[in-house]
C-alpha positions in Angstrom: 0.0 0.0 0.0 1.4 3.4 -0.9 2.5 5.9 1.8 0.0 8.7 2.6 1.5 12.2 2.4 -0.2 15.5 3.3 0.8 17.1 -0.1 -2.6 18.5 -1.0 -3.1 20.2 2.4 0.4 21.6 2.6 0.3 22.9 -0.9 -3.0 24.6 -0.3 -1.6 26.2 2.9 1.4 27.5 1.1 -0.7 28.8 -1.8 -2.9 30.6 0.6 0.1 32.3 2.3 1.7 33.2 -1.0 -1.5 34.7 -2.2 -1.6 36.9 0.8 2.0 37.9 0.1 1.2 39.1 -3.4 2.5 42.7 -3.9 5.3 42.3 -1.4 8.8 43.2 -2.6 11.7 40.9 -3.4 11.8 37.4 -2.0 9.0 38.2 0.4 6.4 37.4 -2.3 7.7 34.0 -3.6 9.9 32.3 -1.0 7.8 30.3 1.4 9.7 30.8 4.6 10.2 34.5 4.2 6.6 35.1 2.9 5.2 33.1 5.8 7.0 35.3 8.4 6.1 38.6 6.7 2.4 37.6 6.1 2.1 36.7 9.8 3.7 40.0 10.8 1.4 41.9 8.5 -1.7 40.3 9.8 -0.6 41.1 13.4 -0.1 44.8 12.4 -3.5 44.8 10.7 -5.2 43.5 13.8 -3.5 46.2 16.0 -4.2 48.9 13.5 -7.9 48.2 13.5 -7.9 49.0 17.2 -5.7 52.1 16.7 -7.9 53.5 13.9 -10.8 53.8 16.3 -8.7 55.9 18.8 -7.3 58.1 16.1 -10.8 58.9 14.7 -12.1 59.8 18.1 -9.1 62.1 18.6 -9.8 63.7 15.2 -13.5 64.3 16.1 -12.6 65.9 19.4 -10.1 68.3 17.7 -12.7 69.3 15.1 -15.4 69.8 17.7 -13.1 71.8 19.9 -12.1 74.1 17.0 -15.7 74.7 16.0 -16.8 75.2 19.6 -14.1 77.9 20.1 -15.3 79.7 17.0 -18.7 79.8 18.7 -17.4 81.1 22.0 -17.0 78.0 24.1 -14.6 75.1 24.4 -14.9 71.3 24.0 -15.3 70.4 27.6 -18.0 73.0 28.4 -19.9 72.1 25.2 -19.9 68.3 25.9 -21.0 69.0 29.5 -23.9 71.1 28.3 -24.8 68.5 25.7 -24.9 65.7 28.4 -26.8 68.0 30.8 -29.5 68.8 28.2 -29.8 65.1 27.2 -28.9 65.8 23.5 -28.3 62.4 22.0 -25.5 63.2 19.5 -22.2 61.4 19.3 -18.8 63.0 18.5 -18.8 61.6 15.0 -22.0 63.5 14.1 -21.0 66.6 15.9 -17.6 66.7 14.1 -19.4 66.2 10.8 -21.7 69.1 11.5 -18.7 71.2 12.6 -16.9 70.5 9.3 -19.6 70.4 6.7 -22.6 72.4 8.2 -21.2 75.1 10.6 -24.6 76.8 10.8 -26.2 73.7 12.2 -23.3 73.2 14.6 -23.7 76.9 15.7 -27.5 76.3 16.3 -26.7 73.2 18.4 -24.2 75.2 20.5 -26.6 78.1 20.9 -29.4 75.7 22.0 -27.4 73.8 24.6 -25.5 76.7 26.1 -28.6 78.7 27.1 
């Protein structure tokens, strides 16, 4: 009886990794051992960066809201306190969008909550 070897599974595994390495530079794209290491490292960075992106966007929204709030005579912390106190259900993403794209709407919100 012939010996059983895991050729199909190992070839599929290598093919999957080399497909993920497409676009890499030099031997990283076609040498199995190098491609395997760099694909694994890239996937790790992608996982971490998905978490970091959320933090970076929140920081960006806060900067935009603060800049628009200062144009309207208040600052970020006072504005957010007034929004919470008046039970206005608006998150930072929406407020930052109003601050950037519709400053008159943002000014109306500030005027309403700062009374």
